C-alpha positions as CSV (number, residue, x, y, z in Angstrom):
1,X,4.0,30.7,6.7
2,X,4.3,27.5,4.7
3,X,7.8,26.0,4.3
4,X,9.6,26.3,1.0
5,X,9.4,22.5,0.6
6,X,5.6,22.5,0.9
7,X,5.4,25.4,-1.6
8,X,7.4,23.2,-4.0
9,X,5.1,20.2,-3.4
10,X,2.1,22.4,-4.0
11,X,3.6,23.7,-7.3
12,X,4.4,20.1,-8.3
13,X,0.8,19.1,-7.6
14,X,-0.5,22.0,-9.7
15,X,1.9,21.1,-12.6
16,X,0.8,17.5,-12.4
17,X,-2.9,18.5,-12.5
18,X,-3.4,17.1,-9.0
19,X,-4.3,20.4,-7.2
20,X,-7.7,21.8,-7.3
21,X,-8.0,25.4,-6.1
22,X,-11.0,27.5,-5.2
23,X,-13.9,26.8,-2.9
24,X,-16.4,25.2,-5.3
25,X,-13.8,23.0,-7.2
26,X,-12.3,21.8,-3.9
27,X,-15.8,21.0,-2.5
28,X,-16.4,18.9,-5.6
29,X,-13.1,17.1,-5.2
30,X,-14.0,16.3,-1.5
31,X,-17.5,15.1,-2.4
32,X,-16.2,12.9,-5.2
33,X,-13.6,11.3,-3.1
34,X,-10.7,12.7,-5.2
35,X,-9.3,14.9,-2.5
36,X,-6.7,13.4,-0.2
37,X,-5.8,16.6,1.6
38,X,-7.3,20.1,1.9
39,X,-5.3,23.2,2.6
40,X,-7.4,26.1,3.9
41,X,-6.2,29.7,4.2
42,X,-5.7,30.8,7.8
43,X,-7.5,34.1,6.9
44,X,-10.6,32.3,5.6
45,X,-13.9,33.5,7.0
46,X,-15.3,31.6,10.1
47,X,-18.2,30.3,8.0
48,X,-15.8,28.9,5.3
49,X,-13.6,27.3,8.0
50,X,-16.6,25.6,9.5
51,X,-18.0,24.5,6.2
52,X,-14.7,22.9,5.2
53,X,-14.0,21.4,8.6
54,X,-17.5,19.8,8.6
55,X,-17.1,18.6,5.0
56,X,-13.6,17.2,5.5
57,X,-14.6,15.5,8.7
58,X,-17.7,13.9,7.1
59,X,-15.7,12.6,4.1
60,X,-12.6,11.7,6.1
61,X,-10.2,14.1,4.3
62,X,-7.4,15.7,6.3
63,X,-7.5,19.5,6.6
64,X,-4.7,21.8,7.4
65,X,-5.1,25.5,8.1
66,X,-2.1,26.8,6.1
67,X,-1.1,30.3,5.1
68,X,-2.8,33.5,4.0
69,X,-4.9,33.3,0.9
70,X,-2.4,35.3,-1.2
71,X,0.4,32.9,-0.4
72,X,-1.7,29.8,-0.8
73,X,-2.9,31.0,-4.3
74,X,0.6,32.0,-5.4
75,X,1.9,28.5,-4.4
76,X,-0.4,27.0,-7.0
77,X,0.2,29.7,-9.6
78,X,-3.1,31.5,-9.1
79,X,-4.5,34.6,-7.5
80,X,-5.9,34.6,-4.0
81,X,-7.2,31.1,-3.0
82,X,-9.0,30.2,0.2
83,X,-8.8,26.5,-0.5
84,X,-6.6,24.0,-2.3
85,X,-7.4,20.3,-2.5
86,X,-4.6,17.8,-3.3
87,X,-5.9,15.0,-5.4
88,X,-2.9,12.7,-5.3
89,X,-2.3,10.4,-2.4
90,X,1.5,10.5,-2.6
91,X,1.7,14.3,-2.8
92,X,-0.9,14.7,-0.1
93,X,1.1,12.3,2.1
94,X,4.4,14.2,1.4
95,X,2.8,17.5,2.3
96,X,1.3,16.2,5.5
97,X,4.6,14.6,6.5
98,X,6.5,17.8,5.9
99,X,3.9,19.8,7.8
100,X,3.9,17.4,10.8
101,X,7.7,17.2,10.9
102,X,8.0,21.0,11.0
103,X,4.9,21.9,13.0
104,X,5.8,25.6,13.1
105,X,3.1,27.0,10.8
106,X,-0.6,27.0,10.5
107,X,-2.9,24.7,12.6
108,X,-4.2,21.2,12.1
109,X,-7.9,20.5,12.1
110,X,-9.3,20.5,15.6
111,X,-6.5,22.7,17.2
């Protein structure tokens, strides 16, 4: 489960207009170079995980397998979301830092 601080950062990103949720919008943010971090639901289908791992690897965007789709969506004020792209370098860095410091939830790309 994502830490409360990370939930807060995701909510802040949404309110600032720097979070893109949903598969197609997130793919567009990755391709356009706007995404600085992608959070993928841990219960995403294997095909979706592979697609986003490949795309993030190709474009050099960090990927974190985060929480269940319901929790991920709720953290950005939406329904179920498989994917959330963070389009602000500072917020993406803060989320990654908090994730790496805690290390008790989800998995990083390649684990």
